[in-house]
C-alpha positions as a printed Julia matrix, in Angstrom:
335×3 Matrix{Float64}:
 15.29   13.33  -47.07
 11.76   13.29  -48.75
  8.99   11.8   -45.72
  6.52    9.4   -46.98
  3.51    9.95  -47.69
  1.5    10.77  -44.56
 -1.71    9.32  -45.21
  0.1     5.7   -44.24
  1.86    6.91  -41.2
 -0.83    4.64  -39.09
  1.0     1.18  -40.74
  4.78    0.41  -39.41
  7.21    2.33  -41.95
  9.63    0.59  -43.95
 13.1     1.13  -45.2
 13.72   -0.75  -48.11
 18.12   -0.67  -49.57
 18.37   -1.49  -53.2
 16.08   -0.48  -55.93
 16.82   -3.33  -58.2
 13.91   -5.08  -60.32
 13.15   -7.37  -56.9
 13.75   -4.47  -54.55
 11.31   -2.35  -56.46
  8.86   -5.01  -56.58
  9.15   -5.28  -52.64
  8.84   -1.38  -52.43
  5.23   -1.56  -54.49
  4.16   -4.19  -52.16
  4.43   -2.34  -48.98
  3.27    0.49  -50.72
  0.09   -1.38  -52.16
 -0.23   -2.47  -48.14
 -0.43    1.06  -46.74
  3.1     1.23  -45.6
  4.97    4.4   -45.34
  8.34    3.54  -47.4
 11.35    4.96  -47.19
 13.35    3.7   -50.26
 17.61    4.11  -50.79
 19.61    3.45  -53.74
 23.26    3.26  -54.42
 22.74    4.77  -57.75
 20.22    7.72  -57.81
 17.21    8.35  -59.95
 15.33    4.74  -59.92
 13.25    6.07  -57.46
 10.78    8.85  -59.2
  8.04    6.92  -59.65
  8.26    5.4   -56.42
  7.92    8.53  -54.77
  5.33    9.81  -56.73
  3.28    7.0   -55.37
  4.44    8.24  -52.17
  7.64    6.59  -50.62
 10.02    8.7   -49.5
 13.84    9.39  -50.87
 16.42    9.25  -47.91
 19.76   10.95  -49.03
 21.73    8.54  -46.91
 22.29    5.14  -45.69
 21.96    6.91  -41.94
 18.72    9.01  -43.29
 17.1     5.96  -44.64
 17.66    3.58  -41.33
 16.29    6.08  -39.1
 12.88    6.35  -41.06
 11.47    3.37  -39.57
 11.92    0.12  -37.22
 12.14   -2.23  -40.17
 15.08   -2.17  -42.46
 14.74   -4.36  -45.71
 17.86   -5.09  -47.72
 17.42   -6.67  -51.16
 21.1    -6.07  -52.5
 23.44   -7.76  -55.08
 24.93   -9.84  -51.6
 25.89  -10.0   -48.41
 28.99   -8.0   -49.13
 27.1    -5.1   -51.14
 25.16   -5.11  -47.8
 28.15   -4.88  -45.55
 29.53   -2.43  -47.58
 26.12   -0.56  -47.5
 25.64   -0.68  -43.76
 29.43   -0.54  -42.42
 30.23    3.32  -42.74
 26.35    4.55  -41.74
 26.41    6.12  -38.57
 22.88    5.05  -37.53
 21.17    3.84  -34.38
 19.94    0.62  -34.58
 17.92    0.91  -30.89
 14.59   -0.72  -31.79
 15.23   -1.64  -35.24
 15.3    -4.54  -37.02
 17.0    -5.88  -40.69
 16.01   -8.14  -42.68
 18.28   -9.11  -45.38
 16.48  -10.68  -48.83
 19.21  -11.1   -50.67
 20.66  -14.24  -52.2
 23.53  -15.85  -51.01
 25.44  -19.32  -49.16
 24.86  -20.53  -45.68
 28.31  -19.58  -44.6
 27.46  -16.3   -45.63
 24.32  -15.7   -43.91
 25.78  -16.85  -40.39
 28.33  -14.42  -41.19
 25.95  -11.55  -41.5
 24.55  -12.44  -38.46
 27.31  -12.71  -36.57
 28.54   -9.23  -38.23
 24.84   -8.06  -37.71
 25.51   -9.25  -33.76
 29.09   -8.01  -32.73
 26.86   -4.16  -33.97
 24.24   -4.62  -32.14
 21.46   -5.17  -34.88
 18.77   -8.15  -34.12
 19.04   -9.71  -37.8
 16.97  -11.82  -39.78
 17.98  -13.93  -43.14
 15.27  -14.62  -45.45
 15.34  -15.72  -49.36
 13.03  -14.9   -52.05
 11.69  -18.09  -53.93
  9.54  -16.41  -55.97
 10.02  -14.07  -59.44
  9.12  -10.62  -59.34
  5.81  -10.63  -60.63
  4.62  -12.46  -58.06
  5.33  -10.24  -54.98
  2.73   -8.89  -53.12
  0.37  -11.48  -54.64
 -0.7   -15.05  -53.17
  1.63  -16.66  -55.14
  4.86  -15.42  -53.53
  7.11  -17.39  -51.1
  9.13  -16.59  -48.89
 12.07  -18.12  -46.38
 12.9   -16.74  -42.73
 15.53  -18.0   -40.47
 16.68  -16.41  -37.38
 15.54  -15.34  -34.03
 11.98  -16.33  -33.22
 11.24  -13.08  -31.86
 12.78  -11.2   -34.61
 10.48  -13.2   -37.03
  7.71  -12.33  -35.15
  8.21   -9.11  -34.53
  8.09   -8.34  -37.88
  5.96  -10.96  -39.74
  2.79   -8.35  -39.78
  4.61   -5.99  -41.98
  6.3    -8.82  -44.15
  3.06  -10.23  -44.74
  2.68   -7.21  -46.91
  4.54   -9.16  -49.7
  2.37  -11.74  -50.44
  1.97  -15.29  -50.17
  3.69  -17.62  -47.91
  6.15  -16.57  -45.83
  7.82  -19.79  -43.83
  9.96  -19.51  -40.47
 12.67  -22.38  -40.82
 14.06  -22.39  -37.25
 16.85  -20.07  -35.62
 20.09  -20.8   -37.41
 20.4   -18.0   -39.46
 21.93  -20.03  -42.42
 18.47  -22.24  -42.82
 17.05  -19.98  -45.23
 19.79  -19.98  -47.7
 20.39  -23.17  -47.08
 16.95  -24.09  -48.45
 17.37  -21.78  -51.51
 20.77  -23.29  -52.4
 19.45  -26.89  -52.3
 16.16  -25.54  -54.6
 18.57  -23.26  -56.83
 20.6   -26.76  -57.37
 17.15  -28.74  -58.3
 16.44  -25.71  -60.63
 19.81  -25.57  -62.56
 20.15  -29.36  -62.73
 16.68  -29.49  -63.74
 16.92  -26.17  -66.71
 20.35  -27.7   -67.71
 18.47  -31.57  -68.22
 15.61  -29.82  -70.12
 17.98  -27.81  -72.58
 20.55  -30.9   -73.26
 17.53  -33.12  -73.81
 16.33  -30.6   -76.76
 19.86  -30.65  -78.1
 19.94  -34.31  -77.92
 16.8   -34.58  -79.36
 17.15  -32.26  -82.1
 20.52  -33.62  -82.76
 18.42  -36.64  -83.62
 16.32  -34.74  -86.16
 13.57  -34.63  -83.45
 11.65  -31.67  -83.71
 11.12  -29.35  -80.14
  7.83  -28.95  -80.32
  6.74  -32.75  -80.97
  9.22  -33.84  -78.51
  7.85  -31.54  -75.87
  4.72  -33.41  -75.19
  7.1   -36.1   -74.09
  9.19  -34.33  -71.81
  6.16  -32.87  -69.58
  5.68  -36.27  -69.42
  8.54  -37.05  -67.29
  8.26  -33.64  -65.4
  4.64  -35.26  -64.33
  7.09  -37.85  -62.87
  9.15  -35.98  -60.43
  6.48  -34.45  -57.6
  6.03  -38.23  -56.06
  9.83  -39.18  -56.96
 10.69  -36.13  -54.85
  8.25  -37.15  -51.58
  9.35  -41.19  -52.11
 13.13  -40.2   -52.24
 12.7   -37.95  -49.11
 11.21  -40.44  -47.03
 13.77  -43.01  -48.28
 17.02  -41.0   -47.52
 14.99  -39.7   -43.9
 14.7   -43.92  -43.26
 17.86  -44.73  -44.88
 16.03  -47.67  -46.37
 16.69  -47.79  -50.4
 14.26  -50.24  -51.78
 15.39  -51.36  -55.56
 12.2   -52.64  -56.88
 11.08  -49.99  -59.16
 14.61  -49.04  -60.44
 18.26  -49.65  -59.13
 21.59  -47.59  -59.69
 22.77  -50.33  -61.91
 20.14  -50.19  -64.25
 20.41  -46.15  -64.14
 24.04  -46.72  -65.0
 23.15  -48.72  -68.62
 20.52  -46.03  -68.96
 23.0   -43.33  -68.77
 25.77  -44.7   -70.41
 23.43  -45.02  -73.62
 22.79  -40.82  -73.2
 26.66  -40.1   -72.58
 27.45  -42.11  -75.5
 24.48  -40.61  -77.9
 25.46  -37.0   -76.79
 29.03  -37.72  -77.57
 28.41  -39.0   -80.91
 26.73  -35.3   -81.5
 29.8   -33.52  -79.83
 27.14  -32.35  -77.42
 28.83  -31.93  -74.2
 28.36  -34.24  -71.46
 29.91  -32.62  -68.51
 26.95  -32.93  -66.06
 25.81  -36.69  -67.15
 29.63  -37.76  -66.77
 29.66  -36.16  -62.77
 25.92  -38.26  -62.53
 27.43  -41.68  -63.84
 30.9   -40.5   -61.56
 28.34  -40.42  -58.59
 26.41  -44.04  -59.88
 29.97  -45.55  -60.21
 30.88  -45.25  -56.98
 27.46  -46.01  -55.32
 28.34  -49.62  -57.54
 31.63  -49.37  -56.08
 30.44  -49.17  -52.85
 28.02  -52.59  -53.31
 25.12  -50.31  -53.65
 24.36  -51.63  -57.45
 20.78  -53.14  -56.09
 19.69  -50.45  -53.83
 17.26  -47.39  -55.67
 18.32  -44.41  -56.85
 17.8   -42.3   -53.41
 20.71  -43.99  -52.23
 22.93  -41.88  -54.41
 21.99  -38.78  -52.09
 24.02  -39.9   -49.45
 26.78  -41.03  -52.1
 27.27  -37.63  -52.89
 27.12  -36.21  -49.52
 28.94  -38.38  -47.74
 32.04  -38.9   -50.86
 33.3   -42.81  -51.74
 36.12  -43.64  -53.72
 37.25  -41.44  -56.61
 36.21  -42.27  -59.83
 39.81  -43.33  -61.1
 39.92  -46.02  -58.37
 37.31  -47.66  -59.51
 37.21  -46.9   -63.43
 38.15  -50.6   -64.38
 35.41  -52.22  -62.53
 32.77  -51.1   -64.76
 33.08  -51.79  -68.65
 29.55  -50.94  -70.0
 30.99  -47.77  -71.35
 34.25  -48.33  -73.62
 36.82  -45.98  -72.84
 37.62  -45.02  -75.95
 33.88  -44.04  -76.37
 34.75  -40.43  -74.41
 33.05  -40.77  -71.27
 35.32  -40.12  -68.55
 36.36  -43.8   -68.35
 39.96  -42.95  -68.4
 42.11  -40.97  -65.72
 42.72  -38.1   -68.49
 39.15  -38.0   -69.33
 38.04  -37.36  -65.75
 40.97  -34.54  -65.46
 40.18  -33.13  -68.84
 36.55  -33.15  -68.52
 34.06  -30.24  -68.34
 32.53  -29.43  -64.96
 29.24  -29.52  -66.31
 28.25  -26.71  -64.05
 25.23  -24.89  -64.49
 23.44  -21.53  -62.79
 19.9   -20.74  -63.25
 17.53  -19.17  -61.09
Protein backbone atom coordinates (compact mmCIF):
# COMPACT_ATOMS: atom_id res chain seq x y z
CA UNK A 1 0.00 0.00 0.00
CA UNK A 2 1.21 3.49 -0.84
CA UNK A 3 1.38 5.47 2.42
CA UNK A 4 -0.27 8.89 2.76
CA UNK A 5 2.01 11.90 2.86
CA UNK A 6 3.90 11.90 6.14
CA UNK A 7 3.80 15.69 6.50
CA UNK A 8 0.12 15.41 7.54
CA UNK A 9 0.70 12.81 10.23
CA UNK A 10 -0.16 15.18 13.09
CA UNK A 11 -3.87 15.16 12.09
CA UNK A 12 -6.28 12.21 12.33
CA UNK A 13 -5.85 9.79 9.41
CA UNK A 14 -8.96 9.20 7.32
CA UNK A 15 -9.86 6.40 4.93
CA UNK A 16 -12.35 7.02 2.13
CA UNK A 17 -14.02 4.07 0.40
CA UNK A 18 -15.43 4.95 -3.02
CA UNK A 19 -14.08 7.44 -5.55
CA UNK A 20 -17.13 8.54 -7.44
CA UNK A 21 -17.56 12.30 -7.88
CA UNK A 22 -18.70 12.78 -4.28
CA UNK A 23 -16.07 10.44 -2.85
CA UNK A 24 -13.36 12.36 -4.68
CA UNK A 25 -14.76 15.63 -3.33
CA UNK A 26 -14.58 14.24 0.21
CA UNK A 27 -10.97 13.13 -0.31
CA UNK A 28 -10.02 16.55 -1.65
CA UNK A 29 -11.56 18.29 1.36
CA UNK A 30 -9.72 16.04 3.83
CA UNK A 31 -6.45 16.55 1.97
CA UNK A 32 -6.95 20.31 1.83
CA UNK A 33 -7.46 20.32 5.60
CA UNK A 34 -4.19 18.47 6.09
CA UNK A 35 -5.45 15.03 7.07
CA UNK A 36 -3.54 11.92 5.99
CA UNK A 37 -5.94 10.19 3.61
CA UNK A 38 -6.00 6.62 2.37
CA UNK A 39 -8.34 5.74 -0.49
CA UNK A 40 -9.78 2.57 -1.95
CA UNK A 41 -12.00 2.13 -4.98
CA UNK A 42 -13.56 -0.99 -6.46
CA UNK A 43 -12.35 0.03 -9.93
CA UNK A 44 -8.62 0.84 -9.87
CA UNK A 45 -7.17 3.77 -11.74
CA UNK A 46 -9.29 6.60 -10.36
CA UNK A 47 -6.85 7.68 -7.67
CA UNK A 48 -3.70 8.64 -9.57
CA UNK A 49 -4.25 12.37 -9.25
CA UNK A 50 -5.21 12.00 -5.59
CA UNK A 51 -2.00 10.08 -4.97
CA UNK A 52 -0.08 12.97 -6.52
CA UNK A 53 -1.68 15.21 -3.92
CA UNK A 54 -0.57 12.93 -1.09
CA UNK A 55 -3.31 10.33 -0.69
CA UNK A 56 -2.29 6.77 0.09
CA UNK A 57 -3.59 4.00 -2.16
CA UNK A 58 -4.85 0.87 -0.41
CA UNK A 59 -4.55 -2.39 -2.30
CA UNK A 60 -7.38 -3.97 -0.34
CA UNK A 61 -10.34 -2.94 1.80
CA UNK A 62 -8.67 -4.48 4.85
CA UNK A 63 -5.58 -2.35 4.24
CA UNK A 64 -7.76 0.72 3.85
CA UNK A 65 -9.57 0.08 7.13
CA UNK A 66 -6.32 -0.52 8.95
CA UNK A 67 -4.88 2.80 7.78
CA UNK A 68 -6.65 4.96 10.34
CA UNK A 69 -9.33 5.34 13.00
CA UNK A 70 -12.00 6.87 10.76
CA UNK A 71 -13.43 5.13 7.70
CA UNK A 72 -15.79 7.16 5.50
CA UNK A 73 -17.84 5.18 2.98
CA UNK A 74 -19.32 6.92 -0.04
CA UNK A 75 -20.60 4.11 -2.24
CA UNK A 76 -23.65 3.80 -4.45
CA UNK A 77 -25.92 2.30 -1.76
CA UNK A 78 -25.89 0.43 1.54
CA UNK A 79 -25.80 -2.96 -0.16
CA UNK A 80 -22.54 -1.90 -1.80
CA UNK A 81 -21.09 -0.90 1.58
CA UNK A 82 -21.95 -4.29 3.06
CA UNK A 83 -20.64 -6.10 -0.01
CA UNK A 84 -17.34 -4.26 0.24
CA UNK A 85 -16.89 -4.61 3.99
CA UNK A 86 -18.27 -8.12 4.57
CA UNK A 87 -15.29 -10.10 3.27
CA UNK A 88 -12.69 -7.74 4.73
CA UNK A 89 -10.80 -9.31 7.63
CA UNK A 90 -9.97 -6.00 9.27
CA UNK A 91 -9.74 -5.17 12.96
CA UNK A 92 -12.37 -2.53 13.78
CA UNK A 93 -11.14 -1.95 17.32
CA UNK A 94 -10.79 1.79 17.99
CA UNK A 95 -12.17 2.55 14.54
CA UNK A 96 -15.41 4.15 13.44
CA UNK A 97 -17.41 3.92 10.24
CA UNK A 98 -19.28 6.92 8.82
CA UNK A 99 -21.52 6.13 5.86
CA UNK A 100 -22.30 9.09 3.60
CA UNK A 101 -24.15 7.21 0.88
CA UNK A 102 -27.85 7.65 0.11
CA UNK A 103 -30.63 5.23 0.98
CA UNK A 104 -33.83 4.96 2.99
CA UNK A 105 -34.41 5.17 6.77
CA UNK A 106 -35.11 1.45 7.11
CA UNK A 107 -31.90 0.66 5.23
CA UNK A 108 -29.92 2.95 7.52
CA UNK A 109 -31.28 1.22 10.61
CA UNK A 110 -30.55 -2.20 9.10
CA UNK A 111 -27.02 -1.04 8.32
CA UNK A 112 -26.58 0.01 11.95
CA UNK A 113 -27.65 -3.44 13.11
CA UNK A 114 -25.28 -5.06 10.64
CA UNK A 115 -22.43 -2.92 11.97
CA UNK A 116 -23.33 -3.58 15.61
CA UNK A 117 -23.23 -7.35 15.06
CA UNK A 118 -19.67 -6.95 13.83
CA UNK A 119 -18.55 -4.66 16.59
CA UNK A 120 -18.31 -1.62 14.32
CA UNK A 121 -19.08 1.78 15.84
CA UNK A 122 -21.30 3.33 13.19
CA UNK A 123 -22.57 6.79 12.29
CA UNK A 124 -25.01 7.33 9.45
CA UNK A 125 -24.93 10.49 7.38
CA UNK A 126 -26.40 12.32 4.44
CA UNK A 127 -24.91 14.95 2.15
CA UNK A 128 -27.35 17.72 1.29
CA UNK A 129 -25.29 19.73 -1.19
CA UNK A 130 -23.54 18.97 -4.52
CA UNK A 131 -19.88 18.15 -4.99
CA UNK A 132 -18.62 21.72 -5.68
CA UNK A 133 -19.71 22.76 -2.18
CA UNK A 134 -17.72 20.11 -0.31
CA UNK A 135 -14.97 21.70 1.73
CA UNK A 136 -16.61 25.13 1.48
CA UNK A 137 -18.95 27.03 3.83
CA UNK A 138 -21.86 26.09 1.55
CA UNK A 139 -21.65 22.35 2.31
CA UNK A 140 -24.38 20.68 4.35
CA UNK A 141 -24.36 17.33 6.17
CA UNK A 142 -26.72 15.42 8.44
CA UNK A 143 -25.58 12.80 10.97
CA UNK A 144 -27.40 10.32 13.18
CA UNK A 145 -26.28 7.57 15.53
CA UNK A 146 -24.69 7.42 18.97
CA UNK A 147 -23.79 10.87 20.28
CA UNK A 148 -20.46 9.57 21.55
CA UNK A 149 -19.54 8.43 18.04
CA UNK A 150 -20.51 11.76 16.52
CA UNK A 151 -18.56 13.70 19.13
CA UNK A 152 -15.49 11.56 18.48
CA UNK A 153 -15.46 12.14 14.71
CA UNK A 154 -16.88 15.64 14.59
CA UNK A 155 -13.50 17.44 14.60
CA UNK A 156 -12.37 15.41 11.59
CA UNK A 157 -15.65 15.78 9.71
CA UNK A 158 -15.35 19.55 10.13
CA UNK A 159 -12.81 19.37 7.29
CA UNK A 160 -15.72 18.76 4.92
CA UNK A 161 -16.85 22.33 5.47
CA UNK A 162 -20.20 23.97 5.92
CA UNK A 163 -22.71 22.85 8.49
CA UNK A 164 -22.90 19.42 10.07
CA UNK A 165 -26.14 18.81 11.96
CA UNK A 166 -26.46 16.02 14.51
CA UNK A 167 -30.08 14.81 14.56
CA UNK A 168 -30.16 12.14 17.26
CA UNK A 169 -29.34 8.58 18.25
CA UNK A 170 -31.73 6.90 15.79
CA UNK A 171 -29.52 5.87 12.87
CA UNK A 172 -32.42 6.37 10.46
CA UNK A 173 -32.89 10.08 11.14
CA UNK A 174 -30.32 11.41 8.67
CA UNK A 175 -31.82 9.32 5.89
CA UNK A 176 -35.36 10.26 6.95
CA UNK A 177 -34.55 13.95 6.66
CA UNK A 178 -32.79 13.34 3.35
CA UNK A 179 -35.63 11.44 1.67
CA UNK A 180 -38.18 14.01 2.86
CA UNK A 181 -36.02 16.83 1.49
CA UNK A 182 -35.50 14.92 -1.76
CA UNK A 183 -39.27 14.47 -1.91
CA UNK A 184 -39.60 18.26 -1.76
CA UNK A 185 -36.89 18.72 -4.38
CA UNK A 186 -38.18 16.06 -6.77
CA UNK A 187 -41.77 17.23 -6.71
CA UNK A 188 -40.66 20.86 -7.01
CA UNK A 189 -38.57 20.05 -10.08
CA UNK A 190 -41.51 18.17 -11.57
CA UNK A 191 -43.73 21.17 -10.90
CA UNK A 192 -41.25 23.50 -12.61
CA UNK A 193 -40.85 21.46 -15.78
CA UNK A 194 -44.57 20.66 -15.91
CA UNK A 195 -45.39 24.37 -15.67
CA UNK A 196 -42.94 25.16 -18.47
CA UNK A 197 -44.50 22.40 -20.59
CA UNK A 198 -48.00 23.75 -20.03
CA UNK A 199 -46.96 27.35 -20.59
CA UNK A 200 -45.13 26.55 -23.83
CA UNK A 201 -48.09 24.46 -25.02
CA UNK A 202 -50.14 27.64 -24.64
CA UNK A 203 -47.62 29.59 -26.68
CA UNK A 204 -45.86 31.33 -23.77
CA UNK A 205 -42.13 31.79 -24.27
CA UNK A 206 -40.07 30.22 -21.44
CA UNK A 207 -38.01 33.36 -20.75
CA UNK A 208 -41.16 35.45 -20.48
CA UNK A 209 -42.72 32.91 -18.13
CA UNK A 210 -39.67 32.53 -15.88
CA UNK A 211 -39.98 35.81 -13.92
CA UNK A 212 -43.53 34.94 -12.91
CA UNK A 213 -42.46 31.41 -11.93
CA UNK A 214 -39.70 32.74 -9.67
CA UNK A 215 -42.33 34.90 -7.99
CA UNK A 216 -44.25 31.75 -7.12
CA UNK A 217 -41.07 30.23 -5.68
CA UNK A 218 -40.57 33.25 -3.45
CA UNK A 219 -43.83 32.43 -1.67
CA UNK A 220 -42.65 29.02 -0.50
CA UNK A 221 -40.29 29.79 2.43
CA UNK A 222 -43.01 31.56 4.43
CA UNK A 223 -45.54 28.90 3.47
CA UNK A 224 -43.27 26.09 4.65
CA UNK A 225 -42.68 27.77 8.02
CA UNK A 226 -46.38 28.52 8.52
CA UNK A 227 -47.51 25.03 7.54
CA UNK A 228 -44.91 23.43 9.82
CA UNK A 229 -46.40 25.34 12.74
CA UNK A 230 -49.92 24.29 11.78
CA UNK A 231 -49.00 20.62 11.42
CA UNK A 232 -47.17 20.76 14.75
CA UNK A 233 -50.21 22.21 16.56
CA UNK A 234 -52.86 20.30 14.61
CA UNK A 235 -54.69 23.51 13.74
CA UNK A 236 -55.41 24.26 10.06
CA UNK A 237 -57.13 27.62 9.65
CA UNK A 238 -58.44 28.28 6.18
CA UNK A 239 -58.48 32.06 6.19
CA UNK A 240 -55.81 32.31 3.46
CA UNK A 241 -56.92 29.45 1.24
CA UNK A 242 -58.88 26.25 1.67
CA UNK A 243 -58.65 22.72 0.41
CA UNK A 244 -61.96 23.21 -1.40
CA UNK A 245 -60.60 26.18 -3.33
CA UNK A 246 -57.44 24.20 -4.14
CA UNK A 247 -59.67 21.51 -5.63
CA UNK A 248 -61.09 23.98 -8.11
CA UNK A 249 -57.65 25.35 -9.00
CA UNK A 250 -55.99 22.00 -9.58
CA UNK A 251 -58.97 20.91 -11.66
CA UNK A 252 -58.32 23.77 -14.09
CA UNK A 253 -54.63 22.79 -14.32
CA UNK A 254 -55.46 19.15 -14.98
CA UNK A 255 -58.04 19.97 -17.63
CA UNK A 256 -55.73 22.42 -19.40
CA UNK A 257 -52.80 20.00 -19.40
CA UNK A 258 -54.97 17.09 -20.53
CA UNK A 259 -56.21 19.19 -23.42
CA UNK A 260 -52.61 19.47 -24.63
CA UNK A 261 -51.82 15.79 -24.08
CA UNK A 262 -49.47 16.58 -21.18
CA UNK A 263 -49.14 13.88 -18.51
CA UNK A 264 -51.16 14.68 -15.39
CA UNK A 265 -50.20 11.72 -13.21
CA UNK A 266 -48.64 13.78 -10.42
CA UNK A 267 -51.47 16.31 -10.51
CA UNK A 268 -54.06 13.54 -10.38
CA UNK A 269 -52.33 12.11 -7.32
CA UNK A 270 -52.47 15.54 -5.69
CA UNK A 271 -56.15 15.85 -6.64
CA UNK A 272 -56.81 12.44 -5.08
CA UNK A 273 -55.40 13.68 -1.75
CA UNK A 274 -57.55 16.80 -1.98
CA UNK A 275 -60.62 14.68 -2.71
CA UNK A 276 -59.90 12.46 0.31
CA UNK A 277 -59.61 15.52 2.53
CA UNK A 278 -62.89 16.96 1.28
CA UNK A 279 -64.64 13.60 1.69
CA UNK A 280 -63.42 13.50 5.29
CA UNK A 281 -64.96 16.91 5.97
CA UNK A 282 -61.82 19.04 5.73
CA UNK A 283 -62.75 21.16 2.72
CA UNK A 284 -62.75 24.38 4.75
CA UNK A 285 -59.33 23.66 6.31
CA UNK A 286 -56.05 25.18 5.18
CA UNK A 287 -53.73 23.32 2.83
CA UNK A 288 -51.44 22.04 5.60
CA UNK A 289 -54.20 19.58 6.52
CA UNK A 290 -53.26 17.63 3.40
CA UNK A 291 -50.05 16.48 5.10
CA UNK A 292 -52.07 14.55 7.65
CA UNK A 293 -54.34 13.15 4.95
CA UNK A 294 -51.33 11.86 3.02
CA UNK A 295 -49.65 10.53 6.15
CA UNK A 296 -52.65 8.85 7.74
CA UNK A 297 -54.53 7.81 4.62
CA UNK A 298 -58.24 8.11 4.09
CA UNK A 299 -61.01 6.87 1.89
CA UNK A 300 -59.82 5.35 -1.39
CA UNK A 301 -60.48 7.79 -4.20
CA UNK A 302 -62.98 5.39 -5.82
CA UNK A 303 -65.20 5.53 -2.71
CA UNK A 304 -65.81 9.26 -2.96
CA UNK A 305 -65.25 9.77 -6.66
CA UNK A 306 -68.90 10.61 -7.28
CA UNK A 307 -69.11 13.10 -4.41
CA UNK A 308 -67.21 15.80 -6.30
CA UNK A 309 -68.70 16.70 -9.68
CA UNK A 310 -66.37 19.59 -10.47
CA UNK A 311 -64.47 17.61 -13.11
CA UNK A 312 -66.54 15.88 -15.79
CA UNK A 313 -65.47 12.22 -15.88
CA UNK A 314 -64.94 12.36 -19.63
CA UNK A 315 -62.09 14.88 -19.25
CA UNK A 316 -59.55 12.16 -18.47
CA UNK A 317 -58.53 13.36 -15.02
CA UNK A 318 -59.10 10.29 -12.94
CA UNK A 319 -62.81 10.59 -12.09
CA UNK A 320 -63.63 6.96 -12.85
CA UNK A 321 -62.38 3.74 -11.36
CA UNK A 322 -60.88 2.77 -14.71
CA UNK A 323 -59.05 6.10 -15.01
CA UNK A 324 -57.72 5.75 -11.50
CA UNK A 325 -56.41 2.28 -12.26
CA UNK A 326 -54.77 3.34 -15.52
CA UNK A 327 -53.36 6.73 -14.54
CA UNK A 328 -49.57 7.21 -14.69
CA UNK A 329 -47.84 7.13 -11.35
CA UNK A 330 -46.41 10.61 -11.81
CA UNK A 331 -43.40 9.55 -9.78
CA UNK A 332 -40.30 11.62 -10.37
CA UNK A 333 -36.81 11.31 -9.03
CA UNK A 334 -34.30 14.10 -8.70
CA UNK A 335 -31.27 15.11 -6.71
